C-alpha positions as CSV (number, residue, x, y, z in Angstrom):
1,X,-11.5,33.5,-51.6
2,X,-10.8,36.6,-49.4
3,X,-9.3,34.9,-46.3
4,X,-11.7,37.0,-44.2
5,X,-14.0,35.4,-41.6
6,X,-17.1,37.5,-40.8
7,X,-19.2,36.8,-37.7
8,X,-22.5,38.5,-36.7
9,X,-25.1,37.4,-34.2
10,X,-28.7,37.9,-35.5
11,X,-30.0,39.0,-32.1
12,X,-28.8,40.2,-28.7
13,X,-28.9,36.7,-27.3
14,X,-25.5,36.8,-25.5
15,X,-25.4,37.9,-21.8
16,X,-22.5,39.5,-19.9
17,X,-21.5,37.1,-17.1
18,X,-18.6,39.0,-15.6
19,X,-17.2,42.5,-15.8
20,X,-14.0,43.8,-14.2
21,X,-13.2,47.2,-12.8
22,X,-11.9,48.3,-16.2
23,X,-15.4,48.1,-17.7
24,X,-17.3,51.4,-17.6
25,X,-20.5,50.7,-15.7
26,X,-22.3,53.4,-17.8
27,X,-21.6,51.2,-20.9
28,X,-21.8,47.5,-19.8
29,X,-22.8,45.6,-16.7
30,X,-23.3,41.9,-15.7
31,X,-26.7,40.7,-17.0
32,X,-26.7,43.0,-20.1
33,X,-27.7,41.5,-23.4
34,X,-25.1,42.0,-26.1
35,X,-24.7,41.4,-29.8
36,X,-21.3,40.8,-31.3
37,X,-20.0,41.1,-34.8
38,X,-16.5,41.2,-36.3
39,X,-14.4,40.5,-39.3
40,X,-11.1,38.6,-39.0
41,X,-8.3,38.0,-41.4
42,X,-7.5,34.2,-41.6
43,X,-3.9,33.3,-42.4
44,X,-3.4,31.0,-44.1
45,X,-6.6,31.2,-46.1
46,X,-9.0,28.4,-45.4
47,X,-12.2,27.1,-47.0
48,X,-15.2,26.3,-44.9
49,X,-18.0,24.3,-46.5
50,X,-21.4,23.6,-44.8
51,X,-22.8,20.1,-45.3
């Protein structure tokens, strides 16, 4: 068990609902479709089992 949680969306099915003045409008805008992925260290290590 590595203690790492990995998350990836299969498609760009998420939509930006709000963006503040710190968001560069050349990069992201309200209504844009996005795909997220990331890897996180869980501490303490946990075990997740699907039914």
